[in-house]
N, C-alpha and C positions, 0 to 999 in steps of 0.2 A: 548921898551923891554927890554931895560940895568934897568928901571926902576924896573920895575916887575922882575924881576932876582935879582936885589938888595932884594927885599922887599921878595922871598922867603927864602933870605940868612940871613936879620934877624931874619925873625920868624922860620926857622930851628934851627939860633946860642940863642934865644927863649926858645925854646924846650928844648934842651940841657939844658939849665942853668936849666930850670921847674925841669927837674928829675934830673939831678943832687945835686939839693936844698934840693927836696923831695916833692917841690909843689902838684908832682902832687899824692901824695898823702894823699887822705882826713884823715885817724888814727891819718897820723903827723899833719896835718892842726889842727884838732881837738884836739887835743892832746896839740897845742902853745894856744889857744883859751880858753883852759881847764885852766888857771890861779890859779886854787883855789882847783883840782885836782891835776892828777898826769901830772904837765904842764912839755910841752916839749919847751924848749928854743930857738933852736938852729936855729928856723924861725927869729928871731932877729936878728942875723947875716947877715941871706937874707935879709930881710928889710934892716936893715941897710947900705950893702957892695949896694944896688939899689938905695937910698937916694944919700949916697952919689957919688955914680958914678955920676946920672942923675944930679947932683947938680955943678957938676963940666965940667959937658959935656954940659950943657944947658947954659953953662953961654959962655962957649969955643963957642958952634955953631952958639949962636945969632950974632956973629958979623962973621959969615961966610955966603959966598951963598951957597944954596941949589946943590948937587948937581947932581941929574936926579929930580928937581921941579923947575919952573920959581918960586917958594915964601915956605917960612915955614910955617906952617900952627899952630902955636901958639894960646892959648886960648885968645879972646879979652874977657870975662865976666869974672869979680876978685873979683863981692860979693856975698855970701852966701845966696842963697832963696830960698823958699818954695822947689824948685824943686829940689834943689840940696840937700837939707836934706831930703827929702824923697827918692830921690834914693838912698843915701847913705845908708841910717837906709834896706832898702831894698836888699842891696847889703850883707852889713855887715849880716843881718837875713839869707838871703838864702847862704851863706858862711860857716855860725855858724851850719845852720841845716845838709847845703851837705858834709861842708869839702873841699868844691870847687869853682874855680872860673874860669869864661870865657876860660880864656889861659889857664891852665891848663886841662880842659874839652876837649878843642880841642887836645888837645895831645895827653889826654887819649883815642881816637879814636881809634889810635892804635891799643890799644890794645883790642877792639871790644867786653869789657866790656859791657853788656846791661846797666846798669846803665849812663855813660857818655854818650851813643845816647838817651836816654832819657832827659837826664842832657840837651844837647844839643838841642833837636828837644823843651822841655822847653824855652831854651834862643832864640831860633828862636822865639817859640809863642809868647813869653813876647814881642819882641821887634817890631814882625809886629801888638799887637793887640796897644801898644803904638802909633805906627805909625798912624793907626786908630783910635782913640780914643784923640790922640795929642788936635786936635780944644777942646774938653772938659776940658783939665786941663788948656787952657788955659785962 
């Protein structure tokens, strides 16, 4: 139970960070991606802050035992393969078209905006379709 409460707390902190940084606003994200137009560079600082924080915190956490689990769940696959390339491309295309990615979309559900519900429903359907067709991809 304590693990679920810590996960919920981490999710709330993540949602607050996304809201404060403007990452839940599709127009801000699209402005960031429009480097040849009216470029909004503010999200560079958000991304740089996240990369710097994670760089140091992951180094710290690697030498520690987890509090709410029997082990850390670090990625084991280190090479770039076809699946990673295709998945990254699809993620980037979707992010560029919609101006939103999965984390901010879930946070946007509290706004009751129909676009957020359509996005999350499409996200869930895409994950389900991948699971059903996963054997074909391998």
